[in-house]
Backbone as CSV, one residue per row, in Angstrom:
resi,resn,N_x,N_y,N_z,CA_x,CA_y,CA_z,C_x,C_y,C_z
1,UNK,-108.916,27.423,154.774,-107.738,27.653,153.969,-107.185,26.340,153.422
2,UNK,-107.293,25.265,154.162,-106.767,23.986,153.688,-107.395,23.577,152.355
3,UNK,-108.696,23.714,152.262,-109.368,23.323,151.020,-108.853,24.155,149.856
4,UNK,-108.639,25.438,150.092,-108.134,26.318,149.045,-106.740,25.907,148.607
5,UNK,-105.868,25.626,149.554,-104.505,25.211,149.228,-104.530,23.879,148.495
6,UNK,-105.324,22.934,148.966,-105.438,21.637,148.312,-105.917,21.758,146.880
7,UNK,-106.886,22.622,146.659,-107.397,22.844,145.306,-106.301,23.397,144.417
8,UNK,-105.536,24.362,144.922,-104.468,24.960,144.130,-103.396,23.936,143.793
9,UNK,-103.019,23.112,144.756,-102.011,22.087,144.498,-102.532,21.111,143.446
10,UNK,-103.763,20.661,143.593,-104.348,19.752,142.605,-104.443,20.393,141.236
11,UNK,-104.853,21.632,141.196,-104.972,22.357,139.937,-103.609,22.521,139.280
12,UNK,-102.602,22.853,140.055,-101.260,23.018,139.503,-100.699,21.685,139.018
13,UNK,-101.018,20.609,139.710,-100.552,19.286,139.275,-101.146,18.941,137.916
14,UNK,-102.433,19.164,137.760,-103.083,18.905,136.473,-102.473,19.792,135.397
15,UNK,-102.326,21.078,135.699,-101.744,22.035,134.755,-100.348,21.572,134.346
16,UNK,-99.508,21.254,135.314,-98.138,20.824,135.047,-98.131,19.551,134.217
17,UNK,-98.890,18.548,134.635,-98.867,17.255,133.963,-99.369,17.347,132.521
18,UNK,-100.389,18.135,132.292,-100.899,18.268,130.922,-99.893,18.975,130.036
19,UNK,-99.323,20.049,130.541,-98.314,20.763,129.753,-97.108,19.874,129.510
20,UNK,-96.638,19.222,130.543,-95.460,18.370,130.404,-95.741,17.254,129.404
21,UNK,-96.880,16.627,129.519,-97.237,15.556,128.587,-97.265,16.032,127.146
22,UNK,-97.769,17.242,126.934,-97.809,17.800,125.583,-96.405,18.073,125.073
23,UNK,-95.552,18.658,125.919,-94.165,18.898,125.511,-93.462,17.595,125.159
24,UNK,-93.650,16.565,125.963,-93.006,15.275,125.703,-93.495,14.684,124.387
25,UNK,-94.792,14.682,124.176,-95.351,14.125,122.932,-94.843,14.882,121.711
26,UNK,-94.851,16.207,121.795,-94.384,17.014,120.663,-92.881,16.875,120.453
27,UNK,-92.121,16.770,121.542,-90.681,16.593,121.424,-90.362,15.232,120.819
28,UNK,-91.097,14.200,121.223,-90.897,12.880,120.628,-91.166,12.907,119.122
29,UNK,-92.159,13.666,118.700,-92.439,13.809,117.272,-91.274,14.500,116.565
30,UNK,-90.668,15.478,117.231,-89.516,16.159,116.651,-88.299,15.235,116.553
31,UNK,-88.130,14.382,117.543,-87.024,13.411,117.501,-87.225,12.466,116.314
32,UNK,-88.453,12.054,116.094,-88.760,11.166,114.966,-88.460,11.869,113.637
33,UNK,-88.773,13.155,113.566,-88.547,13.932,112.342,-87.092,14.355,112.161
34,UNK,-86.325,14.390,113.242,-84.920,14.819,113.222,-84.077,13.774,113.955
35,UNK,-83.724,12.672,113.295,-83.042,11.563,113.951,-81.742,11.952,114.672
36,UNK,-81.103,13.041,114.296,-79.875,13.472,114.971,-80.125,13.791,116.441
37,UNK,-81.361,14.064,116.801,-81.702,14.388,118.191,-81.662,13.162,119.097
38,UNK,-81.831,11.994,118.533,-81.970,10.774,119.327,-80.756,10.486,120.204
39,UNK,-79.593,10.932,119.801,-78.369,10.642,120.553,-77.958,11.768,121.496
40,UNK,-78.766,12.817,121.582,-78.428,13.969,122.432,-79.211,13.947,123.739
41,UNK,-78.544,14.306,124.823,-79.264,14.533,126.073,-79.970,15.879,125.963
42,UNK,-80.917,16.137,126.844,-81.586,17.451,126.831,-80.585,18.571,127.060
43,UNK,-79.614,18.342,127.934,-78.619,19.374,128.222,-77.765,19.661,126.991
44,UNK,-77.342,18.616,126.289,-76.541,18.798,125.072,-77.360,19.493,123.992
45,UNK,-78.617,19.124,123.893,-79.499,19.736,122.908,-79.613,21.238,123.131
46,UNK,-79.767,21.656,124.373,-79.914,23.081,124.663,-78.691,23.875,124.192
47,UNK,-77.536,23.235,124.211,-76.318,23.908,123.769,-76.224,24.103,122.273
48,UNK,-76.986,23.352,121.513,-76.931,23.470,120.054,-78.314,23.571,119.421
49,UNK,-79.260,24.082,120.200,-80.655,24.118,119.771,-80.882,24.945,118.505
50,UNK,-80.026,25.928,118.250,-80.221,26.767,117.058,-80.009,25.984,115.763
51,UNK,-79.441,24.791,115.850,-79.225,23.974,114.660,-80.488,23.204,114.252
52,UNK,-81.529,23.275,115.081,-82.738,22.502,114.845,-83.945,23.423,114.699
53,UNK,-85.071,22.889,114.196,-86.286,23.709,114.055,-86.759,24.291,115.393
54,UNK,-87.483,25.386,115.325,-87.995,26.071,116.519,-88.812,25.131,117.401
55,UNK,-89.545,24.212,116.811,-90.362,23.280,117.599,-89.506,22.416,118.509
56,UNK,-88.275,22.158,118.121,-87.363,21.388,118.972,-87.038,22.201,120.222
57,UNK,-86.695,23.469,120.024,-86.382,24.338,121.168,-87.586,24.488,122.081
58,UNK,-88.736,24.767,121.509,-89.932,25.002,122.322,-90.340,23.761,123.114
59,UNK,-90.377,22.615,122.467,-90.853,21.407,123.135,-89.769,20.737,123.968
60,UNK,-88.538,20.728,123.490,-87.438,20.191,124.298,-87.212,21.046,125.528
61,UNK,-87.254,22.361,125.344,-87.096,23.278,126.481,-88.248,23.184,127.459
62,UNK,-89.462,23.044,126.949,-90.627,22.887,127.823,-90.546,21.600,128.625
63,UNK,-90.096,20.539,127.987,-89.928,19.260,128.686,-88.854,19.397,129.769
64,UNK,-87.742,19.993,129.420,-86.650,20.168,130.395,-87.130,21.007,131.580
65,UNK,-87.792,22.117,131.290,-88.277,23.004,132.345,-89.246,22.291,133.279
66,UNK,-90.210,21.556,132.725,-91.195,20.866,133.554,-90.579,19.685,134.309
67,UNK,-89.462,19.175,133.837,-88.770,18.087,134.543,-88.040,18.587,135.783
68,UNK,-87.751,19.873,135.825,-86.998,20.434,136.952,-87.859,20.608,138.200
69,UNK,-89.133,20.860,138.007,-90.045,21.036,139.163,-91.461,20.703,138.815
């Protein structure tokens, strides 16, 4: 069972890190395209996300979510 659990933890780490890295890269691209985002925290952004393109919500939210755990 240990090997199975270890594999799952390693697999989830890779899964998490790849997704998180993609969200961060895409969110950084959105910040570059929408300079008003540069001065907002992720929490502040979530409160006014409807003012920005969908990619901001998807990637900023994905980054925030993956940062929590």
